[in-house]
Backbone bond lengths (Angstrom), bond angles and torsions (degrees), N, CA, C in turn:
res aa  C-N    CA-C-N  psi(-1)  N-CA   C-N-CA  omega(-1)  CA-C   N-CA-C  phi
1 M - - - 1.464 - - 1.533 109.51 -
2 Q 1.322 116.12 131.11 1.455 120.25 178.34 1.529 110.00 -68.43
3 P 1.371 117.83 148.77 1.462 119.56 -177.91 1.519 113.91 -53.69
4 N 1.351 117.54 -41.98 1.460 119.07 -175.86 1.529 113.16 -74.16
5 A 1.357 116.91 -0.32 1.464 120.20 174.66 1.521 111.38 -99.91
6 L 1.327 117.62 -2.00 1.450 121.42 -179.05 1.527 110.56 -77.51
7 P 1.351 117.60 151.80 1.471 120.24 -179.82 1.526 113.34 -55.96
8 T 1.316 117.35 -37.47 1.472 119.87 -179.46 1.517 112.19 -64.51
9 H 1.336 116.04 -26.32 1.461 120.57 -176.13 1.528 112.77 -92.99
10 A 1.334 116.75 -12.96 1.463 120.68 -170.77 1.531 114.43 -53.73
11 P 1.347 119.64 -44.62 1.464 118.59 -177.45 1.538 113.85 -66.37
12 V 1.335 116.61 -19.32 1.473 119.80 -178.23 1.525 110.57 -123.98
13 A 1.318 117.22 31.07 1.467 121.10 -176.29 1.526 111.79 -58.65
14 E 1.332 117.34 -43.75 1.462 119.55 -179.96 1.525 110.87 -67.32
15 D 1.312 116.73 -40.60 1.464 120.25 176.56 1.523 110.63 -61.14
16 F 1.321 115.90 -41.77 1.465 120.43 -177.18 1.526 110.09 -64.42
17 A 1.319 116.77 -39.95 1.468 120.63 176.82 1.529 110.40 -63.50
18 A 1.327 116.20 -37.42 1.468 120.20 178.08 1.523 111.00 -67.08
19 V 1.331 116.76 -35.48 1.468 120.42 176.33 1.525 109.70 -63.71
20 D 1.320 117.28 -43.08 1.470 120.51 177.47 1.527 110.65 -57.62
21 R 1.320 116.43 -43.62 1.473 119.47 179.72 1.520 110.63 -65.05
22 S 1.324 116.66 -40.45 1.461 120.68 179.41 1.530 110.87 -63.21
23 I 1.331 116.51 -41.51 1.468 120.70 179.02 1.525 110.18 -60.25
24 Q 1.322 116.75 -45.00 1.462 120.13 -179.89 1.528 111.35 -62.13
25 Q 1.324 115.99 -42.01 1.469 120.12 179.45 1.523 111.43 -64.32
26 Q 1.336 116.28 -41.51 1.457 120.48 -175.55 1.530 112.83 -75.54
27 L 1.316 117.69 -12.68 1.465 121.03 176.65 1.526 112.23 -78.22
28 A 1.326 117.15 -7.69 1.460 120.35 -178.31 1.523 110.72 -58.22
29 S 1.311 115.70 133.97 1.459 121.94 179.22 1.520 108.94 -152.05
30 R 1.332 115.79 149.99 1.467 119.35 177.21 1.531 111.18 -77.16
31 V 1.345 116.21 -6.77 1.467 120.63 179.51 1.532 108.29 -103.86
32 P 1.341 118.48 112.40 1.472 120.45 -174.59 1.528 114.25 -56.01
33 L 1.338 118.47 -38.67 1.456 120.02 -177.04 1.528 111.65 -65.40
34 V 1.329 116.95 -32.63 1.461 120.66 176.70 1.518 109.60 -60.83
35 Q 1.331 116.11 -46.99 1.466 120.10 179.85 1.522 111.40 -66.00
36 T 1.318 116.83 -40.92 1.462 120.56 -178.17 1.522 111.51 -61.60
37 I 1.333 116.54 -51.42 1.463 119.86 -179.15 1.521 110.57 -69.60
38 G 1.331 116.92 -39.02 1.457 121.01 178.83 1.512 111.65 -58.70
39 H 1.322 116.66 -48.59 1.462 120.69 178.87 1.529 110.66 -63.91
40 Y 1.317 116.49 -39.65 1.476 120.52 -178.33 1.515 111.00 -59.16
41 I 1.316 116.65 -46.55 1.464 119.97 -174.42 1.525 111.68 -76.81
42 V 1.333 118.84 -39.79 1.471 118.74 -177.68 1.526 112.31 -76.43
43 E 1.318 117.32 -16.91 1.467 120.54 -179.97 1.535 111.87 -103.55
44 S 1.326 116.86 17.48 1.462 119.74 -171.60 1.525 113.70 -90.59
45 G 1.317 118.08 19.31 1.460 119.92 169.89 1.515 115.98 94.16
46 G 1.312 118.25 17.63 1.460 120.27 179.05 1.517 112.36 -69.89
47 K 1.333 115.67 160.06 1.463 120.71 -177.58 1.527 112.72 -78.30
48 R 1.326 116.71 -17.94 1.469 122.51 -177.36 1.522 111.90 52.83
49 L 1.308 115.46 47.17 1.462 120.53 -179.31 1.515 111.90 -67.71
50 R 1.321 117.17 -37.21 1.465 119.65 -174.84 1.525 112.09 -67.20
51 P 1.338 119.63 -46.43 1.469 117.76 173.72 1.525 112.74 -63.64
52 L 1.338 116.10 -33.16 1.467 118.88 177.00 1.527 110.51 -61.13
53 L 1.326 117.03 -38.88 1.467 120.43 178.56 1.518 111.23 -61.56
54 V 1.321 117.23 -40.07 1.460 120.45 177.55 1.525 110.19 -58.85
55 L 1.321 115.68 -49.63 1.463 120.89 -176.93 1.525 111.87 -62.64
56 L 1.325 116.64 -47.62 1.458 120.09 -176.98 1.527 111.80 -68.07
57 A 1.334 117.07 -39.02 1.467 120.38 179.81 1.520 110.19 -64.31
58 A 1.336 116.42 -45.86 1.462 119.76 -179.26 1.527 111.26 -64.19
59 R 1.311 116.97 -46.37 1.467 120.61 -178.49 1.527 112.05 -68.74
60 A 1.327 116.88 -31.99 1.474 120.01 178.21 1.521 111.02 -62.70
61 L 1.333 116.46 -22.67 1.467 121.56 178.80 1.526 111.46 -106.67
62 N 1.337 114.84 22.74 1.471 122.50 172.02 1.524 113.80 67.10
63 Y 1.311 117.96 29.89 1.466 120.33 175.84 1.523 109.26 -66.92
64 D 1.345 116.70 133.90 1.460 119.37 -177.54 1.526 112.98 -126.78
65 G 1.345 116.95 17.76 1.460 120.29 176.04 1.515 111.08 -92.28
66 D 1.357 116.01 -158.45 1.463 119.21 179.68 1.533 113.13 -128.51
67 R 1.325 117.71 0.29 1.468 118.93 -178.46 1.526 112.55 -70.54
68 H 1.332 116.88 -15.96 1.472 118.46 176.81 1.524 111.81 -65.66
69 I 1.335 117.02 -22.96 1.468 120.55 177.60 1.529 109.41 -66.99
70 L 1.323 116.65 -48.54 1.460 121.18 179.43 1.532 110.51 -65.25
71 L 1.322 116.39 -40.51 1.457 120.46 179.60 1.529 110.45 -62.18
72 A 1.317 117.08 -43.56 1.467 120.73 178.85 1.521 111.31 -63.83
73 A 1.336 116.40 -40.40 1.468 120.15 -179.93 1.526 111.24 -65.26
74 L 1.320 116.99 -41.39 1.470 118.47 -178.28 1.527 111.39 -70.01
75 I 1.330 117.03 -32.41 1.467 120.17 175.02 1.530 109.98 -62.09
76 E 1.339 116.56 -39.99 1.462 119.65 178.07 1.532 110.91 -66.68
77 F 1.327 117.16 -36.40 1.461 119.94 176.84 1.524 110.50 -64.30
78 M 1.329 116.91 -42.04 1.461 119.98 177.74 1.524 110.32 -60.35
79 H 1.327 116.00 -44.63 1.459 120.27 179.77 1.525 110.96 -63.61
80 T 1.323 116.84 -45.52 1.460 120.87 -177.74 1.521 111.56 -63.35
81 S 1.324 116.92 -37.62 1.463 119.52 178.64 1.523 110.56 -62.48
82 T 1.338 117.05 -38.33 1.470 119.39 178.94 1.527 110.84 -68.28
83 L 1.338 117.71 -34.15 1.463 120.35 178.04 1.526 111.13 -63.16
84 L 1.326 115.65 -44.37 1.461 119.74 179.36 1.527 110.70 -60.05
85 H 1.327 115.91 -45.06 1.456 120.16 -179.57 1.530 111.44 -68.67
86 D 1.331 116.76 -41.95 1.467 120.97 -179.44 1.519 111.50 -59.83
87 D 1.321 116.45 -42.65 1.462 119.43 -177.27 1.527 111.55 -65.21
88 V 1.323 116.43 -32.84 1.460 119.64 176.01 1.527 109.90 -69.33
89 V 1.345 116.24 -47.20 1.463 120.66 -179.29 1.532 110.86 -60.65
90 D 1.347 115.56 -42.79 1.466 120.44 -176.96 1.528 113.04 -83.42
91 E 1.340 116.47 -5.44 1.470 121.67 -176.39 1.522 110.72 55.76
92 S 1.345 115.60 40.05 1.464 121.24 -177.92 1.532 110.55 -77.11
93 S 1.318 114.72 147.10 1.465 120.00 178.07 1.524 112.07 -115.60
94 L 1.337 116.73 -8.82 1.464 120.87 -175.93 1.519 109.95 -139.96
95 R 1.333 116.37 131.15 1.467 122.20 173.60 1.514 107.85 -145.58
96 R 1.352 115.55 129.92 1.463 121.36 179.55 1.520 111.59 54.80
97 G 1.334 115.88 34.25 1.450 120.71 176.59 1.516 115.25 78.62
98 K 1.325 117.90 4.90 1.458 121.90 179.97 1.524 109.85 -123.04
99 A 1.316 115.66 157.76 1.459 119.58 173.85 1.525 109.00 -60.34
100 T 1.322 116.71 139.03 1.454 120.19 178.35 1.531 110.34 -69.89
101 A 1.326 115.68 161.72 1.464 119.76 179.32 1.524 111.04 -62.04
102 N 1.326 116.54 -40.18 1.462 118.94 -179.33 1.525 111.75 -67.01
103 D 1.335 116.98 -31.88 1.460 120.33 177.24 1.525 110.66 -70.84
104 T 1.335 116.55 -29.30 1.467 121.61 -176.53 1.526 112.47 -88.39
105 W 1.337 116.07 -45.58 1.465 119.98 -175.25 1.533 114.35 -110.69
106 G 1.321 116.98 -12.97 1.456 119.75 -178.51 1.516 111.79 105.97
107 N 1.315 116.00 164.81 1.464 121.94 -175.59 1.524 113.24 -68.00
108 A 1.314 117.00 -46.89 1.468 120.02 -174.45 1.527 112.31 -60.02
109 P 1.340 119.98 -50.81 1.468 119.02 177.47 1.527 112.92 -59.73
110 S 1.339 116.90 -37.15 1.466 119.69 -179.12 1.522 111.55 -64.83
111 V 1.324 116.54 -44.59 1.464 120.24 178.69 1.524 110.80 -62.93
112 L 1.314 117.02 -43.81 1.460 120.63 -175.94 1.525 111.95 -70.41
113 V 1.318 117.89 -36.58 1.472 119.79 175.73 1.524 109.63 -69.95
114 G 1.330 116.98 -34.94 1.462 119.51 172.48 1.518 111.01 -58.74
115 D 1.329 116.65 -41.75 1.465 121.16 176.82 1.528 110.85 -62.52
116 F 1.332 116.85 -40.04 1.467 120.79 178.84 1.528 110.55 -61.89
117 L 1.334 117.09 -47.42 1.455 120.00 -178.66 1.527 111.45 -63.92
118 Y 1.321 115.51 -39.01 1.462 120.87 177.97 1.533 110.34 -63.27
119 S 1.332 116.16 -45.20 1.471 120.48 179.31 1.520 111.42 -66.28
120 R 1.332 116.43 -40.61 1.462 119.65 179.33 1.529 110.37 -63.87
121 S 1.332 117.31 -33.93 1.468 119.63 179.08 1.527 110.58 -62.96
122 F 1.325 117.27 -34.35 1.461 119.31 178.43 1.526 111.33 -73.89
123 Q 1.319 117.81 -32.64 1.469 119.34 172.56 1.526 110.40 -61.20
124 M 1.325 116.18 -43.40 1.458 121.13 179.42 1.522 110.71 -66.29
125 M 1.331 116.28 -35.19 1.462 121.62 178.30 1.533 110.79 -59.64
126 V 1.314 115.60 -41.23 1.463 120.39 177.43 1.524 109.97 -61.56
127 D 1.334 116.03 -41.04 1.465 120.20 -179.49 1.526 112.41 -67.12
128 V 1.331 117.36 -28.05 1.474 119.40 176.30 1.528 109.42 -62.58
129 G 1.332 116.45 -35.41 1.459 120.88 169.41 1.515 116.11 80.70
130 S 1.319 118.22 32.01 1.460 121.02 178.32 1.515 109.85 -128.99
131 M 1.312 116.85 118.18 1.458 120.30 178.84 1.527 110.83 -66.22
132 E 1.327 117.68 -33.63 1.458 120.24 179.60 1.526 110.64 -65.73
133 I 1.325 116.07 -42.96 1.461 120.01 177.49 1.524 110.62 -65.38
134 M 1.320 117.01 -41.09 1.456 119.94 178.35 1.530 110.62 -62.01
135 A 1.323 116.90 -38.69 1.465 120.47 179.02 1.523 110.80 -64.95
136 I 1.336 116.70 -42.56 1.470 120.64 179.52 1.524 110.59 -62.35
137 L 1.337 116.38 -46.39 1.459 119.91 -174.64 1.522 112.50 -74.43
138 S 1.319 117.81 -35.77 1.463 118.95 178.38 1.522 110.47 -67.76
139 A 1.336 116.76 -37.93 1.469 119.90 175.53 1.528 110.37 -66.39
140 A 1.327 116.22 -38.30 1.468 120.24 179.97 1.519 111.43 -63.04
141 T 1.329 117.82 -40.71 1.459 119.77 -178.83 1.524 111.22 -62.86
142 S 1.319 117.25 -36.83 1.465 120.12 177.32 1.526 110.75 -65.90
143 T 1.327 116.01 -42.95 1.466 120.59 179.74 1.519 111.19 -64.42
144 I 1.324 116.51 -40.75 1.472 120.48 178.98 1.523 110.49 -62.66
145 A 1.333 116.03 -45.10 1.466 119.57 179.34 1.527 110.66 -62.08
146 E 1.336 116.71 -41.04 1.468 119.86 177.71 1.523 111.15 -62.52
147 G 1.339 116.48 -39.96 1.459 120.67 178.56 1.518 112.01 -63.07
148 E 1.326 116.29 -39.58 1.463 120.18 178.48 1.529 111.16 -66.20
149 V 1.339 115.98 -41.53 1.466 119.57 178.74 1.521 110.17 -66.59
150 L 1.335 116.10 -39.93 1.458 120.32 178.85 1.525 110.31 -60.95
151 Q 1.332 116.41 -42.88 1.461 119.72 177.66 1.524 110.27 -61.93
152 L 1.321 116.20 -42.35 1.466 120.34 -179.28 1.523 111.28 -62.20
153 T 1.328 116.94 -41.98 1.464 120.05 -178.37 1.530 111.86 -69.73
154 N 1.331 116.48 -18.96 1.468 119.88 179.81 1.526 113.47 -94.55
155 I 1.340 117.15 1.12 1.462 119.59 176.24 1.532 108.61 -59.07
156 G 1.307 115.46 128.57 1.454 120.52 179.09 1.517 114.61 77.62
157 N 1.342 116.97 7.08 1.468 120.97 -178.23 1.527 109.70 -93.50
158 A 1.313 116.07 103.67 1.465 120.77 -179.60 1.520 112.42 -85.96
159 D 1.321 117.02 2.88 1.468 120.98 -178.38 1.523 112.88 -103.81
160 I 1.326 117.93 2.32 1.458 121.63 -178.60 1.531 109.62 -64.44
161 D 1.339 116.22 142.73 1.467 118.95 177.60 1.523 110.36 -101.74
162 E 1.335 115.88 175.01 1.453 120.86 -173.57 1.527 112.16 -64.24
163 Q 1.339 116.84 -38.46 1.456 119.34 -179.00 1.525 111.31 -65.56
164 A 1.311 117.00 -39.22 1.462 120.13 178.05 1.528 110.56 -63.91
165 Y 1.310 116.03 -36.55 1.467 120.42 175.73 1.526 110.60 -62.56
166 Y 1.340 116.76 -46.40 1.466 119.78 179.23 1.522 111.33 -62.25
167 D 1.326 117.28 -39.62 1.461 120.62 177.84 1.528 110.58 -59.45
168 T 1.325 115.50 -39.76 1.465 120.19 -179.00 1.520 111.48 -66.41
169 I 1.333 117.66 -49.71 1.465 119.08 -175.47 1.522 111.83 -73.46
170 Q 1.335 117.04 -25.61 1.461 117.89 175.32 1.517 110.07 -65.07
171 G 1.332 116.31 -37.11 1.451 119.60 178.57 1.517 112.87 -75.72
172 K 1.312 116.97 -52.40 1.464 119.15 -169.64 1.522 113.60 -77.02
173 T 1.330 118.15 -25.65 1.467 120.43 -176.79 1.526 113.09 -121.67
174 A 1.326 117.00 -55.63 1.464 119.84 -171.94 1.520 112.57 -65.91
175 M 1.327 117.55 -26.85 1.463 120.25 -175.80 1.526 112.23 -60.46
176 L 1.323 117.57 -41.49 1.461 118.31 -178.02 1.535 111.23 -74.76
177 F 1.321 118.42 -33.15 1.471 120.66 171.23 1.528 109.08 -58.61
178 E 1.319 115.72 -48.01 1.469 121.73 -179.66 1.521 111.16 -60.34
179 A 1.326 116.43 -46.49 1.463 120.17 -178.90 1.523 111.26 -64.05
180 A 1.333 117.36 -35.41 1.462 120.85 -179.38 1.527 111.54 -64.71
181 S 1.325 116.77 -51.77 1.465 118.89 -178.66 1.529 111.38 -70.69
182 H 1.330 116.88 -34.23 1.469 120.92 -179.93 1.522 110.89 -66.25
183 T 1.335 117.45 -47.56 1.470 119.44 -178.19 1.521 111.40 -68.73
184 G 1.338 117.50 -32.80 1.459 119.18 174.78 1.510 111.28 -61.07
185 A 1.338 115.77 -39.04 1.462 120.66 178.27 1.526 111.22 -67.41
186 V 1.323 115.97 -45.30 1.464 120.53 -179.30 1.528 110.66 -61.78
187 L 1.326 116.59 -42.29 1.461 120.45 179.09 1.522 111.08 -59.16
188 A 1.336 116.58 -34.08 1.463 121.38 -177.96 1.526 113.01 -83.25
189 G 1.330 117.57 2.60 1.464 120.00 179.80 1.512 113.22 75.07
190 A 1.334 117.26 38.40 1.452 122.24 -178.04 1.515 112.58 -60.83
191 T 1.327 116.01 150.93 1.457 119.72 167.80 1.534 107.84 -68.19
192 A 1.316 116.61 166.90 1.463 119.96 179.73 1.530 110.80 -58.61
193 R 1.334 117.14 -40.87 1.462 120.01 -178.19 1.523 111.57 -70.30
194 Q 1.335 117.21 -39.10 1.460 120.00 177.49 1.531 111.04 -64.29
195 A 1.320 115.63 -43.40 1.467 119.80 179.71 1.523 110.71 -61.89
196 E 1.330 116.47 -42.73 1.464 120.37 179.17 1.525 110.53 -65.42
197 A 1.340 116.37 -39.52 1.465 119.98 -179.93 1.524 111.25 -61.85
198 L 1.321 116.93 -45.25 1.459 119.90 -178.25 1.528 111.73 -73.93
199 K 1.314 116.51 -30.43 1.466 120.25 173.30 1.528 110.37 -61.89
200 L 1.322 116.02 -50.21 1.469 120.34 -178.57 1.529 111.63 -69.37
201 Y 1.323 116.84 -35.03 1.461 120.14 175.00 1.530 109.74 -56.37
202 G 1.333 116.56 -49.33 1.459 120.52 -179.47 1.513 112.24 -62.21
203 R 1.326 116.58 -39.50 1.468 120.45 179.65 1.529 110.62 -62.72
204 H 1.339 116.52 -49.29 1.467 119.88 -178.07 1.532 111.11 -66.10
205 L 1.325 116.98 -38.46 1.461 120.55 177.50 1.529 110.40 -62.23
206 G 1.327 116.99 -44.49 1.458 120.95 -179.96 1.516 112.51 -63.43
207 M 1.330 116.25 -38.36 1.463 120.12 177.34 1.531 110.05 -63.90
208 A 1.329 116.28 -45.24 1.471 120.06 179.30 1.515 110.73 -61.80
209 F 1.324 116.10 -41.91 1.458 121.13 -178.80 1.529 110.96 -60.33
210 Q 1.335 117.12 -44.95 1.459 120.20 -178.95 1.523 111.96 -70.58
211 L 1.320 116.83 -37.59 1.463 119.94 176.79 1.530 110.94 -58.39
212 I 1.329 117.06 -43.95 1.461 120.10 179.15 1.528 110.21 -69.34
213 D 1.321 117.96 -36.98 1.464 120.27 174.28 1.528 110.71 -55.23
214 D 1.319 115.28 -45.87 1.459 120.18 -177.27 1.526 111.38 -70.45
215 L 1.313 116.92 -32.89 1.464 121.05 175.05 1.526 110.65 -65.72
216 L 1.347 116.35 -44.08 1.460 120.88 -175.98 1.522 112.20 -65.04
217 D 1.327 117.43 -20.29 1.458 119.22 177.86 1.527 111.14 -64.36
218 Y 1.340 116.34 -17.63 1.469 120.84 179.43 1.521 112.83 -117.98
219 E 1.320 117.02 -6.16 1.464 120.63 -175.43 1.517 113.04 -123.34
220 G 1.318 116.84 -21.68 1.459 120.35 -173.21 1.515 112.83 -85.03
221 N 1.336 114.95 -167.55 1.464 120.42 173.63 1.520 108.42 -135.69
222 A 1.320 115.43 153.67 1.459 120.65 -171.59 1.526 112.52 -61.16
223 D 1.332 117.72 -38.55 1.460 120.03 -177.81 1.526 111.63 -64.19
224 A 1.333 116.39 -40.97 1.468 120.08 -179.18 1.519 111.41 -73.24
225 M 1.336 116.71 -39.68 1.460 120.54 -173.97 1.512 113.46 -83.30
226 G 1.327 117.45 -25.64 1.455 119.59 -175.69 1.515 112.64 75.89
227 K 1.325 116.99 16.36 1.463 121.81 173.21 1.515 107.32 -147.75
228 N 1.308 115.93 169.73 1.453 119.71 -176.79 1.523 111.06 -78.85
229 V 1.342 116.36 134.93 1.457 120.83 173.51 1.525 108.36 -63.55
230 G 1.333 116.25 137.62 1.453 120.45 179.74 1.512 114.72 87.17
231 D 1.338 118.32 6.12 1.467 120.62 179.83 1.525 111.64 -57.00
232 D 1.337 116.59 -42.67 1.466 119.49 -178.39 1.522 111.01 -62.54
233 L 1.322 116.33 -43.16 1.463 119.73 179.46 1.529 110.23 -65.97
234 A 1.318 116.53 -41.41 1.463 120.41 179.49 1.522 111.30 -58.24
235 E 1.347 116.15 -33.85 1.463 120.97 -179.90 1.520 112.87 -87.09
236 G 1.343 116.52 -3.63 1.462 119.50 -179.53 1.513 113.80 75.23
237 K 1.347 117.06 27.74 1.462 120.75 -179.25 1.528 110.30 -84.09
238 P 1.324 117.69 121.55 1.475 120.44 179.04 1.525 111.16 -85.37
239 T 1.319 117.13 84.14 1.467 121.70 -179.25 1.530 109.99 -87.04
240 L 1.330 116.51 174.40 1.464 120.25 -171.67 1.534 113.95 -58.41
241 P 1.333 120.50 -41.78 1.464 117.37 178.12 1.527 112.64 -55.29
242 L 1.317 116.78 -38.30 1.468 120.00 179.78 1.527 111.42 -75.09
243 I 1.331 116.31 -40.43 1.470 120.20 179.74 1.528 110.13 -61.14
244 H 1.325 116.49 -43.37 1.467 119.81 179.56 1.529 110.75 -67.86
245 A 1.324 116.40 -39.78 1.469 119.80 179.27 1.520 110.82 -61.94
246 M 1.317 117.48 -41.46 1.470 119.93 179.35 1.518 111.46 -65.29
247 R 1.321 116.27 -25.07 1.461 120.40 -178.48 1.527 112.63 -83.68
248 V 1.334 118.20 -35.17 1.469 119.54 -170.16 1.527 114.86 -116.69
249 A 1.323 117.83 -17.53 1.466 119.60 -177.15 1.529 110.53 -71.46
250 P 1.317 118.16 158.61 1.470 120.99 172.94 1.533 109.77 -53.39
251 E 1.309 116.53 149.87 1.463 121.12 -170.62 1.529 112.95 -55.59
252 A 1.327 117.30 -40.28 1.472 119.15 -179.83 1.529 110.79 -62.89
253 D 1.336 116.26 -41.82 1.472 120.36 177.90 1.522 111.00 -67.20
254 A 1.333 116.42 -44.03 1.460 120.59 179.75 1.532 110.53 -60.34
255 Q 1.318 116.84 -38.91 1.458 120.78 179.77 1.526 110.80 -67.30
256 L 1.315 117.18 -36.88 1.466 119.73 177.82 1.531 110.71 -64.73
257 V 1.335 116.43 -40.55 1.466 120.23 177.69 1.523 110.20 -62.82
258 R 1.334 116.66 -42.57 1.469 120.07 178.36 1.531 110.83 -59.18
259 E 1.308 115.74 -44.30 1.465 119.97 -179.90 1.526 110.84 -64.33
260 A 1.330 116.70 -40.02 1.466 120.83 -179.97 1.519 111.01 -63.08
261 I 1.338 117.80 -40.47 1.460 121.67 178.28 1.525 110.18 -65.47
262 R 1.329 116.25 -45.46 1.471 119.87 -176.90 1.525 112.31 -66.75
263 E 1.337 115.96 -35.52 1.457 120.06 -177.38 1.523 112.54 -83.59
264 G 1.350 118.26 -30.45 1.451 120.82 -170.67 1.521 109.74 68.42
265 G 1.315 116.48 -173.01 1.455 119.39 -179.99 1.522 111.95 79.28
266 L 1.320 115.25 -178.36 1.468 121.13 -173.76 1.528 112.75 -116.83
267 T 1.321 116.53 15.52 1.461 119.90 -178.37 1.525 112.16 -55.64
268 H 1.334 116.23 -39.46 1.465 120.69 -175.02 1.534 112.65 -105.54
269 L 1.334 117.41 17.04 1.466 119.30 -172.46 1.529 112.56 -56.16
270 D 1.320 117.87 -51.82 1.464 120.02 -176.59 1.528 111.34 -60.76
271 E 1.330 116.22 -40.42 1.467 119.86 179.91 1.527 110.73 -66.63
272 V 1.329 116.69 -41.48 1.466 120.48 -179.12 1.521 110.58 -66.94
273 V 1.326 117.65 -42.39 1.472 120.78 177.26 1.520 109.59 -58.27
274 G 1.303 117.23 -43.53 1.460 120.69 178.06 1.513 112.50 -61.83
275 I 1.326 116.36 -40.20 1.468 120.75 -179.34 1.524 111.26 -66.46
276 V 1.336 117.66 -47.59 1.470 119.36 -176.74 1.529 110.80 -66.60
277 Q 1.324 116.59 -28.00 1.462 119.42 176.66 1.525 111.33 -75.16
278 R 1.322 116.53 -44.29 1.470 120.25 -176.62 1.527 112.88 -67.30
279 C 1.324 117.19 -37.71 1.468 119.97 -174.19 1.520 112.99 -87.45
280 G 1.330 117.49 0.54 1.469 120.43 177.98 1.510 114.92 83.27
281 A 1.334 117.61 14.79 1.467 120.08 -177.01 1.522 112.65 -66.13
282 L 1.328 116.80 -34.82 1.464 119.46 179.11 1.528 110.53 -71.23
283 D 1.323 116.66 -41.37 1.466 120.16 175.95 1.523 110.61 -61.62
284 Y 1.329 116.04 -40.44 1.464 120.32 179.75 1.525 110.47 -64.01
285 T 1.327 116.72 -42.60 1.465 120.86 179.73 1.526 110.81 -63.37
286 R 1.320 116.47 -42.82 1.472 119.91 177.91 1.531 110.54 -64.62
287 E 1.316 116.79 -37.27 1.463 120.93 177.93 1.531 110.91 -61.18
288 Q 1.328 116.36 -41.80 1.462 119.49 178.36 1.522 111.11 -66.73
289 A 1.313 116.68 -37.40 1.463 120.17 177.05 1.525 110.63 -64.30
290 N 1.321 116.67 -41.14 1.471 120.30 178.02 1.523 111.73 -63.63
291 K 1.323 117.42 -35.35 1.459 120.66 176.31 1.529 110.48 -64.03
292 C 1.328 116.35 -39.82 1.467 120.02 177.68 1.522 110.95 -63.99
293 V 1.324 116.31 -40.80 1.464 120.37 178.99 1.525 110.69 -64.05
294 A 1.319 117.04 -40.81 1.465 120.47 178.23 1.526 110.73 -60.38
295 L 1.326 116.70 -40.57 1.472 120.60 178.13 1.523 110.52 -65.94
296 A 1.333 116.75 -40.52 1.464 120.39 178.31 1.523 111.05 -61.64
297 L 1.322 116.63 -43.38 1.464 120.64 -179.14 1.528 111.51 -66.26
298 E 1.316 117.25 -34.40 1.471 120.64 176.40 1.524 110.70 -59.41
299 E 1.323 116.62 -40.64 1.466 120.26 -178.34 1.527 111.94 -65.57
300 L 1.321 117.15 -30.76 1.464 120.05 -179.56 1.527 112.49 -67.70
301 E 1.331 117.48 -16.77 1.461 120.81 178.42 1.527 111.60 -65.97
302 H 1.329 116.48 -15.22 1.466 119.94 178.42 1.528 112.20 -84.61
303 L 1.323 116.78 -0.16 1.462 121.64 177.91 1.515 109.74 -106.39
304 S 1.306 116.39 151.69 1.466 120.29 175.92 1.523 109.72 -70.15
305 P 1.337 117.11 148.02 1.476 119.80 177.86 1.529 110.81 -58.46
306 S 1.316 116.47 139.62 1.465 122.21 178.22 1.521 108.19 -170.79
307 P 1.331 118.02 162.87 1.468 120.26 174.83 1.534 111.76 -59.44
308 Y 1.351 116.75 -29.41 1.468 120.51 -179.29 1.529 110.12 -70.57
309 R 1.324 116.40 -42.12 1.460 119.25 176.32 1.524 110.18 -64.21
310 D 1.324 116.88 -37.84 1.460 120.19 177.78 1.530 111.25 -61.00
311 S 1.322 116.22 -40.45 1.462 119.95 179.32 1.522 111.31 -67.32
312 L 1.327 116.54 -37.98 1.468 119.54 176.18 1.527 110.68 -62.03
313 A 1.322 116.45 -40.11 1.469 120.24 177.82 1.526 110.85 -65.88
314 L 1.326 116.42 -42.04 1.462 120.79 179.59 1.528 110.88 -63.19
315 L 1.330 116.07 -39.04 1.465 120.02 176.78 1.521 111.21 -58.58
316 A 1.313 115.72 -41.64 1.465 120.02 -179.59 1.526 110.77 -63.53
317 H 1.322 116.74 -44.12 1.468 119.93 178.38 1.528 110.82 -63.81
318 Q 1.322 116.69 -41.53 1.460 120.18 -178.09 1.525 112.03 -67.61
319 A 1.311 117.10 -25.41 1.463 120.08 -179.09 1.518 111.53 -59.20
320 V 1.333 116.93 -33.04 1.469 119.97 -178.39 1.521 113.14 -101.27
321 E 1.312 116.80 -8.32 1.467 119.89 -179.44 1.522 112.80 -97.07
322 R 1.314 117.24 -10.77 1.470 121.16 -172.43 1.532 111.93 -72.43
323 T 1.320 114.16 159.85 1.459 121.45 177.22 1.528 111.29 -118.52
324 S 1.323 116.46 7.30 1.471 119.94 179.78 1.517 109.29 -150.70
């Protein structure tokens, strides 16, 4: 099913189609390889949740202009640029069930096309014509980069605590969700309370989304997720299921998890999956994601009832119910 045919997208289906057209137009480049890789990555089957947040937030506040289309498209460009860079950093070969751009064309072209998309997003930002939106997004890009570096510095760190993990995912993932819903609100002329509500909604939704991503690395399957099960463990990423397991599992099990994080690789994958399941780490991670969703839904109470608010609520529920 195409994204714009999903129930969450129904109230903004025409807007979403316009965003797709804008993305295609903005991919134009005099360098053929830029267009080739750009089209490959943006057409690779993503859910486009972040541009959807822009559209729903703006429409929920009765926005009736057309700049939300450009804003949504540039948010997707920002997200796509981070994907290209992340796959190079993580040495990933599979994303959304397809070979990654770096696996197909190499690291250098992937990084440089990521730079192009990032730069093009700032050109589009200027065209949106709001200094407040530019301030939000420029600050967000710095926070996202810090989150990515923080994650990198914690590779192989079996001593990370839960708060440090939350700090990392708030930067690397939740920040762009937050910026998407926040800027959509600002574009629509939100009151201070409405803008804060949609900002916090996006933050909590992004946190829930990443928590479930990290859970699925030990519970999902490659066909559904479009990536290899155990990728996080192979990279030595200490995500919440592992952090909780090290805290509550019997000492021998906790020590094995620590060794698996420090070593990286998949040597201990089956044993680690068994440990996180037995000690309740996956249930605990889902519980934390559900708490984030509850906070997101609370923020929506500051908006007037509408089909757009309903879709925002449905998105929050789907964030924890998904299998991919």
